[in-house]
MIPAPA-545818 format. One record per residue: residue number from 1; x, y, z of N, C-alpha, C, CB in turn. Coordinates in pm, whole numbers. Glycine has a CB too. Layout:
N
+-----+--------+--------+--------+--------+--------+--------+--------+--------+--------+--------+--------+--------+
!   n !    n.u !    n.v !    n.w !   ca.u !   ca.v !   ca.w !    c.u !    c.v !    c.w !   cb.u !   cb.v !   cb.w !
+-----+--------+--------+--------+--------+--------+--------+--------+--------+--------+--------+--------+--------+
! NUM !      X !      Y !      Z !      X !      Y !      Z !      X !      Y !      Z !      X !      Y !      Z !
...
+-----+--------+--------+--------+--------+--------+--------+--------+--------+--------+--------+--------+--------+
***
This chain:
97
+-----+--------+--------+--------+--------+--------+--------+--------+--------+--------+--------+--------+--------+
!   n !    n.u !    n.v !    n.w !   ca.u !   ca.v !   ca.w !    c.u !    c.v !    c.w !   cb.u !   cb.v !   cb.w !
+-----+--------+--------+--------+--------+--------+--------+--------+--------+--------+--------+--------+--------+
!   1 !   9265 !   9976 !  11682 !   9354 !   9862 !  11689 !   9499 !   9913 !  11695 !   9331 !   9767 !  11567 !
!   2 !   9574 !   9855 !  11781 !   9712 !   9895 !  11802 !   9807 !   9810 !  11717 !   9748 !   9884 !  11950 !
!   3 !   9897 !   9878 !  11649 !   9997 !   9804 !  11571 !  10119 !   9782 !  11656 !  10034 !   9880 !  11440 !
!   4 !  10164 !   9660 !  11659 !  10284 !   9626 !  11735 !  10388 !   9581 !  11635 !  10255 !   9514 !  11844 !
!   5 !  10502 !   9647 !  11638 !  10610 !   9612 !  11548 !  10716 !   9537 !  11626 !  10668 !   9737 !  11480 !
!   6 !  10756 !   9428 !  11571 !  10858 !   9345 !  11635 !  10981 !   9348 !  11545 !  10807 !   9197 !  11659 !
!   7 !  11092 !   9381 !  11605 !  11217 !   9386 !  11530 !  11287 !   9252 !  11550 !  11309 !   9506 !  11576 !
!   8 !  11333 !   9196 !  11439 !  11409 !   9072 !  11445 !  11547 !   9097 !  11385 !  11335 !   8957 !  11371 !
!   9 !  11646 !   9044 !  11450 !  11782 !   9053 !  11396 !  11793 !   8955 !  11279 !  11890 !   9021 !  11506 !
!  10 !  11851 !   9002 !  11171 !  11866 !   8918 !  11053 !  12015 !   8889 !  11037 !  11806 !   8985 !  10925 !
!  11 !  12051 !   8768 !  11070 !  12190 !   8727 !  11056 !  12202 !   8632 !  10939 !  12242 !   8660 !  11185 !
!  12 !  12313 !   8635 !  10877 !  12338 !   8545 !  10766 !  12460 !   8590 !  10691 !  12217 !   8536 !  10673 !
!  13 !  12524 !   8496 !  10628 !  12648 !   8527 !  10557 !  12622 !   8619 !  10438 !  12716 !   8397 !  10510 !
!  14 !  12507 !   8605 !  10373 !  12479 !   8691 !  10258 !  12461 !   8837 !  10300 !  12354 !   8641 !  10184 !
!  15 !  12400 !   8861 !  10416 !  12386 !   8999 !  10464 !  12520 !   9061 !  10499 !  12295 !   9003 !  10586 !
!  16 !  12606 !   8983 !  10559 !  12738 !   9032 !  10595 !  12820 !   9060 !  10470 !  12811 !   8930 !  10685 !
!  17 !  12812 !   8972 !  10372 !  12888 !   8992 !  10248 !  12835 !   9113 !  10173 !  12880 !   8866 !  10158 !
!  18 !  12702 !   9127 !  10162 !  12646 !   9242 !  10094 !  12686 !   9373 !  10161 !  12496 !   9231 !  10088 !
!  19 !  12683 !   9378 !  10293 !  12724 !   9497 !  10365 !  12872 !   9526 !  10343 !  12696 !   9481 !  10514 !
!  20 !  12955 !   9424 !  10350 !  13099 !   9441 !  10330 !  13132 !   9491 !  10192 !  13171 !   9311 !  10356 !
!  21 !  13071 !   9433 !  10091 !  13096 !   9475 !   9953 !  13045 !   9617 !   9931 !  13028 !   9379 !   9853 !
!  22 !  12927 !   9645 !   9982 !  12872 !   9781 !   9968 !  12958 !   9886 !  10033 !  12734 !   9787 !  10027 !
!  23 !  13004 !   9861 !  10154 !  13089 !   9957 !  10222 !  13225 !   9972 !  10154 !  13109 !   9917 !  10367 !
!  24 !  13281 !   9859 !  10106 !  13411 !   9867 !  10037 !  13399 !   9949 !   9910 !  13463 !   9726 !  10004 !
!  25 !  13293 !   9929 !   9834 !  13274 !  10008 !   9712 !  13250 !  10156 !   9744 !  13156 !   9953 !   9632 !
!  26 !  13172 !  10182 !   9848 !  13144 !  10319 !   9888 !  13271 !  10392 !   9931 !  13043 !  10322 !  10000 !
!  27 !  13348 !  10328 !  10018 !  13473 !  10391 !  10064 !  13572 !  10405 !   9949 !  13536 !  10310 !  10179 !
!  28 !  13578 !  10306 !   9863 !  13667 !  10315 !   9747 !  13628 !  10429 !   9656 !  13665 !  10186 !   9669 !
!  29 !  13500 !  10449 !   9634 !  13453 !  10559 !   9551 !  13486 !  10694 !   9614 !  13301 !  10546 !   9528 !
!  30 !  13460 !  10710 !   9741 !  13483 !  10837 !   9807 !  13633 !  10868 !   9820 !  13418 !  10836 !   9944 !
!  31 !  13716 !  10765 !   9822 !  13859 !  10789 !   9835 !  13923 !  10831 !   9704 !  13928 !  10666 !   9888 !
!  32 !  13842 !  10844 !   9598 !  13892 !  10895 !   9471 !  13884 !  11048 !   9465 !  13813 !  10834 !   9355 !
!  33 !  13830 !  11109 !   9568 !  13810 !  11255 !   9572 !  13941 !  11332 !   9546 !  13752 !  11295 !   9708 !
!  34 !  14054 !  11295 !   9607 !  14175 !  11375 !   9578 !  14217 !  11366 !   9433 !  14289 !  11330 !   9666 !
!  35 !  14199 !  11250 !   9370 !  14234 !  11239 !   9228 !  14143 !  11325 !   9143 !  14228 !  11094 !   9183 !
!  36 !  14015 !  11322 !   9171 !  13921 !  11405 !   9096 !  13955 !  11553 !   9115 !  13775 !  11377 !   9141 !
!  37 !  13980 !  11593 !   9238 !  14016 !  11733 !   9267 !  14141 !  11773 !   9191 !  14037 !  11753 !   9419 !
!  38 !  14242 !  11689 !   9197 !  14370 !  11718 !   9130 !  14352 !  11732 !   8980 !  14472 !  11608 !   9159 !
!  39 !  14279 !  11638 !   8918 !  14265 !  11642 !   8774 !  14174 !  11756 !   8728 !  14210 !  11510 !   8724 !
!  40 !  14073 !  11792 !   8807 !  13990 !  11907 !   8773 !  14074 !  12035 !   8768 !  13875 !  11922 !   8874 !
!  41 !  14164 !  12047 !   8863 !  14251 !  12166 !   8867 !  14359 !  12158 !   8760 !  14316 !  12181 !   9007 !
!  42 !  14419 !  12040 !   8743 !  14528 !  12025 !   8647 !  14485 !  12052 !   8504 !  14585 !  11887 !   8656 !
!  43 !  14365 !  12007 !   8467 !  14317 !  12027 !   8330 !  14234 !  12153 !   8314 !  14235 !  11909 !   8288 !
!  44 !  14247 !  12245 !   8410 !  14183 !  12376 !   8406 !  14031 !  12369 !   8388 !  14242 !  12459 !   8294 !
!  45 !  13968 !  12267 !   8441 !  13823 !  12259 !   8439 !  13768 !  12352 !   8545 !  13774 !  12113 !   8462 !
!  46 !  13838 !  12361 !   8656 !  13802 !  12453 !   8764 !  13933 !  12506 !   8821 !  13713 !  12382 !   8876 !
!  47 !  13934 !  12629 !   8863 !  14058 !  12688 !   8916 !  14075 !  12654 !   9064 !  14057 !  12840 !   8896 !
!  48 !  14198 !  12660 !   9107 !  14231 !  12632 !   9247 !  14159 !  12731 !   9339 !  14382 !  12639 !   9270 !
!  49 !  14159 !  12857 !   9304 !  14098 !  12959 !   9387 !  13946 !  12939 !   9394 !  14131 !  13098 !   9334 !
!  50 !  13887 !  12898 !   9283 !  13743 !  12878 !   9280 !  13701 !  12763 !   9372 !  13696 !  12851 !   9137 !
!  51 !  13770 !  12652 !   9361 !  13733 !  12536 !   9446 !  13768 !  12562 !   9592 !  13806 !  12408 !   9397 !
!  52 !  13871 !  12641 !   9616 !  13908 !  12676 !   9753 !  13802 !  12765 !   9815 !  14045 !  12747 !   9756 !
!  53 !  13744 !  12856 !   9736 !  13642 !  12946 !   9790 !  13508 !  12874 !   9810 !  13623 !  13066 !   9696 !
!  54 !  13489 !  12763 !   9745 !  13366 !  12687 !   9758 !  13378 !  12573 !   9860 !  13325 !  12631 !   9623 !
!  55 !  13473 !  12582 !   9948 !  13498 !  12479 !  10050 !  13375 !  12448 !  10136 !  13612 !  12522 !  10139 !
!  56 !  13296 !  12548 !  10180 !  13177 !  12515 !  10261 !  13076 !  12428 !  10184 !  13108 !  12644 !  10307 !
!  57 !  13063 !  12456 !  10053 !  12971 !  12376 !   9972 !  13023 !  12232 !   9956 !  12951 !  12441 !   9833 !
!  58 !  13154 !  12220 !   9943 !  13214 !  12086 !   9930 !  13189 !  12008 !  10059 !  13367 !  12095 !   9900 !
!  59 !  13200 !  12072 !  10173 !  13176 !  12004 !  10301 !  13033 !  11954 !  10306 !  13205 !  12100 !  10421 !
!  60 !  12938 !  12036 !  10268 !  12796 !  11995 !  10271 !  12772 !  11880 !  10174 !  12703 !  12115 !  10236 !
!  61 !  12829 !  11890 !  10053 !  12812 !  11783 !   9955 !  12870 !  11652 !  10004 !  12876 !  11822 !   9822 !
!  62 !  12988 !  11657 !  10065 !  13050 !  11536 !  10117 !  12968 !  11477 !  10232 !  13192 !  11564 !  10164 !
!  63 !  12913 !  11562 !  10316 !  12827 !  11515 !  10425 !  12700 !  11448 !  10370 !  12789 !  11632 !  10519 !
!  64 !  12643 !  11505 !  10266 !  12523 !  11445 !  10206 !  12557 !  11310 !  10143 !  12463 !  11540 !  10100 !
!  65 !  12667 !  11303 !  10069 !  12707 !  11176 !  10011 !  12736 !  11072 !  10119 !  12828 !  11194 !   9923 !
!  66 !  12801 !  11113 !  10226 !  12830 !  11019 !  10334 !  12700 !  10969 !  10399 !  12920 !  11085 !  10440 !
!  67 !  12603 !  11057 !  10411 !  12474 !  11017 !  10467 !  12399 !  10921 !  10375 !  12389 !  11140 !  10495 !
!  68 !  12409 !  10945 !  10245 !  12338 !  10859 !  10150 !  12403 !  10723 !  10130 !  12327 !  10928 !  10018 !
!  69 !  12536 !  10718 !  10143 !  12609 !  10596 !  10107 !  12639 !  10503 !  10223 !  12737 !  10634 !  10042 !
!  70 !  12608 !  10544 !  10345 !  12638 !  10460 !  10461 !  12509 !  10422 !  10531 !  12734 !  10532 !  10559 !
!  71 !  12519 !  10323 !  10621 !  12401 !  10291 !  10702 !  12360 !  10413 !  10784 !  12429 !  10169 !  10795 !
!  72 !  12235 !  10416 !  10829 !  12185 !  10539 !  10894 !  12231 !  10557 !  11039 !  12034 !  10539 !  10891 !
!  73 !  12360 !  10570 !  11057 !  12412 !  10607 !  11190 !  12523 !  10707 !  11170 !  12463 !  10481 !  11270 !
!  74 !  12535 !  10795 !  11265 !  12628 !  10908 !  11253 !  12775 !  10862 !  11255 !  12604 !  11009 !  11366 !
!  75 !  12804 !  10753 !  11321 !  12944 !  10707 !  11331 !  12998 !  10666 !  11195 !  12955 !  10589 !  11430 !
!  76 !  12922 !  10585 !  11122 !  12970 !  10542 !  10989 !  12973 !  10660 !  10893 !  12882 !  10429 !  10931 !
!  77 !  12880 !  10753 !  10908 !  12882 !  10871 !  10824 !  13007 !  10954 !  10849 !  12757 !  10956 !  10849 !
!  78 !  13042 !  10971 !  10975 !  13165 !  11046 !  11007 !  13290 !  10970 !  10963 !  13172 !  11074 !  11156 !
!  79 !  13286 !  10836 !  10975 !  13402 !  10757 !  10931 !  13422 !  10767 !  10779 !  13384 !  10610 !  10971 !
!  80 !  13318 !  10798 !  10705 !  13332 !  10821 !  10564 !  13365 !  10966 !  10533 !  13206 !  10779 !  10493 !
!  81 !  13299 !  11058 !  10602 !  13319 !  11200 !  10572 !  13459 !  11250 !  10609 !  13217 !  11283 !  10646 !
!  82 !  13505 !  11220 !  10730 !  13633 !  11277 !  10777 !  13752 !  11241 !  10688 !  13662 !  11229 !  10918 !
!  83 !  13774 !  11113 !  10656 !  13887 !  11085 !  10566 !  13868 !  11142 !  10426 !  13907 !  10936 !  10555 !
!  84 !  13744 !  11147 !  10380 !  13718 !  11204 !  10248 !  13750 !  11352 !  10246 !  13572 !  11180 !  10207 !
!  85 !  13712 !  11422 !  10351 !  13743 !  11565 !  10357 !  13893 !  11589 !  10369 !  13669 !  11632 !  10474 !
!  86 !  13959 !  11510 !  10449 !  14105 !  11521 !  10464 !  14172 !  11496 !  10329 !  14159 !  11420 !  10571 !
!  87 !  14122 !  11395 !  10256 !  14177 !  11366 !  10123 !  14146 !  11478 !  10023 !  14123 !  11233 !  10072 !
!  88 !  14029 !  11541 !  10036 !  13997 !  11655 !   9952 !  14098 !  11767 !   9976 !  13854 !  11705 !   9980 !
!  89 !  14128 !  11794 !  10103 !  14226 !  11898 !  10136 !  14365 !  11859 !  10084 !  14230 !  11921 !  10291 !
!  90 !  14398 !  11731 !  10091 !  14527 !  11683 !  10038 !  14533 !  11704 !   9886 !  14549 !  11532 !  10072 !
!  91 !  14420 !  11676 !   9819 !  14414 !  11700 !   9676 !  14434 !  11846 !   9641 !  14284 !  11652 !   9622 !
!  92 !  14376 !  11934 !   9723 !  14397 !  12077 !   9702 !  14542 !  12116 !   9726 !  14306 !  12158 !   9792 !
!  93 !  14599 !  12062 !   9831 !  14738 !  12093 !   9865 !  14834 !  12051 !   9753 !  14777 !  12024 !   9998 !
!  94 !  14812 !  11932 !   9699 !  14904 !  11884 !   9594 !  14875 !  11948 !   9459 !  14894 !  11732 !   9582 !
!  95 !  14760 !  12011 !   9444 !  14726 !  12076 !   9318 !  14765 !  12223 !   9316 !  14579 !  12063 !   9290 !
!  96 !  14809 !  12273 !   9427 !  14845 !  12415 !   9437 !  14963 !  12444 !   9347 !  14878 !  12455 !   9583 !
!  97 !  14950 !  12550 !   9272 !  15058 !  12586 !   9177 !  15158 !  12678 !   9239 !  15001 !  12650 !   9053 !
+-----+--------+--------+--------+--------+--------+--------+--------+--------+--------+--------+--------+--------+
***
């Protein structure tokens, strides 16, 4: 027996509102990265040199979070990752002693 899957578009104000709120919270959370970076360095929880040397790991972690927190398409993942990474670098820049 063959299974046939039919996709239906689901429109409704509640779906739009849920998506909007979810994306706003996700982007708001990820845009706190420079503050977290700055305070971790300022309060000597992690050194500037240490976090700078772990930059490739930070990139992978940010990509994973972007993949988990956005809808499953590469465009929204990149729209979350790129500003977050730029803000991470800004946090490093402003935390440099």
